[in-house]
N, C-alpha and C positions, 0 to 999 in steps of 0.2 A: 392739235389744236382742240383746246376745250371749248365744250358745249358753254351756253349763257346757262342753262339749267343747271351745272355742275357749280357754277361760281352763284356763293349766296352770301348775304351780307349777314355780318353780324351783331347783332342787335344790342350785343355787350360791349362791342368795340365804337370807338369814337369816329365817324366819318373820315372819310377822308379824298381827296383832289387830288388827282395826278394829271398832268399835263401831256395833251401830244400836240398841241401846237399854240405857242404862246403868240400873243397878237403882237406884232410889230410897234404898234402905233394904239397900243390901250392904255387902262388904268395905270399900270408903274410910270410913267412918264409925267403925269399927271400931280401934280404938288400938293392938293388939296380940292374936296369941293367933288372926291372920285364918285363915278356913277356907272355900276356896274349891271349892264342886262344881263339875266341867265335864262337860256330856254332850252329847258332840258324835255328832253323824251328819247323814244326807241328809233327814230331814225329808222327805220325799215322797211321802203328807206329813206333817205331826205329829200324833202320837196321841193317845187316852188314854194308855197305855201308857208313850209319853213323860211325859206328865206326872206321872205314878204313881211310876214310878223318881225322877225329879228331888223329886218333893213327900219320897217313901220318904228319900231321901238328908239331906235337909236335915232332916228331923223325927230323923232316927234316928241322923244321927253330928252334929248341934248346928253346920250349918254355917251359915255366914252368909249366903252369897250361892249361887245357882248359876246358872252361864255355858253359856246355850245356844250352842254354839257349829256355824255352818254352814259346811263347807269348801268354800273354792272350787272343788277338784277333790276327788274321794274316791281314794283310792291303791287299790280292788279293785276300782271300778264306773265305769261311766259313766252320765249322768243324763239321760234323755230326755225324761222326760214333764212337768216342771213347771220353767220357768227358775229362777233362784237369787233375781229378786226377788218371783216368786211364795211360793216358799217362805220368805222375809223375812218376808211377810206374813204370813203362815199361822202363824208362829211370833209374832207380833207378837201377833195376835190370839189365839191361845191364852193366854198369859201375863199377858193383863192384868189388872189388879186383884191383881199381887202383889207387892209394891217389892223383894221379895229375886229374884226374875227378872230377869235382863240376857242380851243378848243380840249375838252376834258372827259376824264371817266370820274365818274363816283362810285364810289363802294359801296352806297346806300341811295333808294330812290326816291323816297318823299322829301318833298320841299323844303321842310325844317330841318332835314340832314343834308343835305345841298347844301343849306345855308350855314349850318354849323360849319362844315366842309371849306365853302371859299372863304366864311369870315377868318379861317386859319389860314388859308392861303394867300389870300390877298392883303394890300397894306392900310393897315387899322383906319378907321373909321369908311371905308369905302360903302357906301349906301349901294342895296340890292334892288333891282328891280327885276322880279321875275315874270317871263314873257309866256303867255300860255292864252290856250283859244278857250272858247265859251264850254266845253267839257271837259277839258282838266282843271278849271277853277274851279266848277262846280265840285268836283272830285275832290280835290286838295280839302277846300273849304268845308266840307260835311264828311272828310276821311273820317273812322272811329278810330281814333286816338287815342290812347290809354287817357290822358286828361286831355279834351279839347281843347278847354282855355289856358293850358300851362302850354302846349305848343304853339296851338296860334298864336298868344301872345309874345313867343319868343322867334316867332315868324317874324312878324310884323313891328319888334323891336328892331328888325335891321333892314327889314325889305319893304316894297312896294309890290301891289302886284297887276299888271297889266293885261287886257282880258281884252280877245277881238271875239267878235260876233262872228260865227261859225255852225252853219248847221242848223241856225237859230241864234235871236237874242238872247245875251246873258242878261240874268238878272240875279240880284243877291240870293243869298238862301233868306230865308226869313227865323233866323235863329239870333238869339241876345248875343251870343257867344261871336258870331259872324258881322253881327249891327253895330258889335264895338269898333269893328275895323273898314267901315265902309269910306270914311275919309281916305282912305289906307290902298284903295281900288279902283281903278281906274279902267274908261276905255281906249281902247288901242284900236287905231283905223288898221282896216284891212280891205282891200278893193274885193269888191264883190265877186270878182272873179277867180278867187283865190277861196270862195267861203265853201267847196263843194271840194275841193286837191286834198283826196289823204292818200297816207303809206296805204294805206288798205285797198284802195281803191287802183293801185299799179299794181299789189300781189295780185291782185285776181285777174287786172286785163292781161298781166306779165303770163300771168296761169292760163289762159287762153288765146295767147300767142296775137294778141290785140296790139295796136300803137301805144306808148305812153310818151313820146317827145314832147308833149307841150303840157305834161304833169312835173319833169325831172331838169335839173340844166343839162345841156350837152354832156358835158365831161360823165356825169353821174350816170346819164343814160350807155354812154361806150363804154362805164365799166360792168354794171348791170348783164348787157349785152353780150359783153366778153368773157365775166366769169359765170356766162349760164344762171345768172338768181332767179329766183322766185320762178322756178319753171317746174310742171311737173314731170314728176318720173326722174 
């Protein structure tokens, strides 16, 4: 099985999205005014907070589908703990029973590249709504793109950004490039109980042999324990 570190995206090639699970009742059955939510993360592992973010976006912004995107490589970190295939399986277990949730993998990890890939994969005039927590939104809006104005312009031509307060309130960065799109950055309600739920906390607890049942869906918990993931040694 190849490791994630061995799979690198090629910036010279266009980003590509491949589907692991197609939503039975997603964008494809909507004739017009299509609204696609996109939640991209390492999902190492997927948490109850990820699901709460997706459901909140789906409910509050009247989305027709939420696509969980697992980038093959992460632009800001390496993944050592669980292989790509295991993380896909955990996402699949977590979203079972929700006909509006889909799963895909993207060759690239930046939101602007995922936006390009989704634009090519979905019907024309599908509006995209990227779902994120405070930290991810700040990173995306201030990323050192070769041309920040061009990158953000391309992203916001196709998408809106939904941001939940997590471990602190989101504040729009004070740059003119970002301020131009302030009207396309929206607050995403998230119950306070999920504010501090993180994959890092889950991995830390598991390495110590501690309880995580309140942090992950039951099916994911069973898989993690059965596969002995995130255990030291």
